[in-house]
C-alpha positions, 0 to 999 in steps of 0.5 A: 755624325762622323765615321772612325776614319773621318775622325782619325783623319782630321784629328791626326790619330790612328784608328787603333788609338780611337779603339783603345780610347773606347776600350778604356771607356774614355769615349763612347761613340754610338754604334750602328746595330745593323753594320757595327760602324761607329758614329762620333758626334761633336761631344765625342770629338771634344772628349777625344781632343781633351784626352789627347791634350792630357796624353800630350802632357804624359798623363797616364790613362788611369789618371785620365779615366779618373778625370772622366769620372769626376774631377774638380778644378782643385783635383785637376790642379793637384794632378797637374802639380803631381805631374809637374813634380815628376817632370822636374825629377826627370829633368834632374835625372836627365841633367845628371845623365848628361853630365855623366855622359859628358864625363865618360867622353872626357875619360875617352879623351884621357885614355887617348892622351895619357895611356902609357904617358907620365905627367904632373897633375893635381888630384882634385878634392874628393870627399871620402864617403865610406870604405870597403875592404876589397871591391870583391866584398859584394855583401858590402855593396849596399854602401855603394848604393847609398853613398855614391852619385848613382843615376838610378839603382845600379851599383857601379865601381867608378866611385871606388878608389884603390889606395895602395901604400908602399915603401922602398921595399914594395907594396905594404898595404891597400884599401878601397875608399868610396868617394865623390867629387867635392865640386859635384856635391851640392850637399854639406860635406860630411866626410874627410876631404882628400886632395893632392896638388902634385901627382905623377899621373898616368893611364894604364890598361888592365883586364883579361884582354891585355893581361890575361888576368894576371896581376900587374901591380908590380909591373905598374909599380916598377914603371912608376918608380922609373918615371919618378926617378927620370923626372927627379921627384920623390914618392909620398908612399901612396898611389890612388887608382880608379876605373876610368873606362871599361870596354871589350875586345873579343869578348874580354874586358879592357879596363883603363885605370887612372893612376895618381901618385902623390910626389914631392 
């Protein structure tokens, strides 16, 4: 027979863990009536190592309790297959999370490289998944949850593109479309594909920290027009804007916007 301290030491677990297993009726050591000390025999130790084995596979305590009561080989196999599916789904989630993190790192590089600069760049193909009247139409956000490549349940605005139409006199209209990258979409394409091989590209800063909350549309438009003239191009009358990165300074948001202006 072994004491709780001895079992904890040679199995490499804590006394609290052993007491927890006992509370959950996963192991039932004998208890000395006179001094209350627990005594573990080799069957108890076998139970504890079995419990630890399943816990290492992240099997829930409730499931292990079911195993302790009765579980055929088929039942165990079914339990493990269920856990296997959970792990595969978690791996897929982690893969997507890693991809998102890597993209944000690339977006940080874009801010450093292109903020205030104007260059030629292709706008890679996007699938149009839906449309909002405006990003403040919160009652329509359900479509963002359904149509975008979200990680879990959070509503994000990174899949929105503001489409601005303009002519020589200025801005004549706008809309907000919900998009996904075609190369990232493993499902069948259902929506319209949007792409432009030749765009004037830049990154600008918006948000209360830099603008005081003022609308900067006309300032951005003027700068784009000036850059187009200097480079000898001609606008197609469209500008696509999306949120590249959001950070904070002195409690106020700094929003970095990515601008694609198709040219000819």
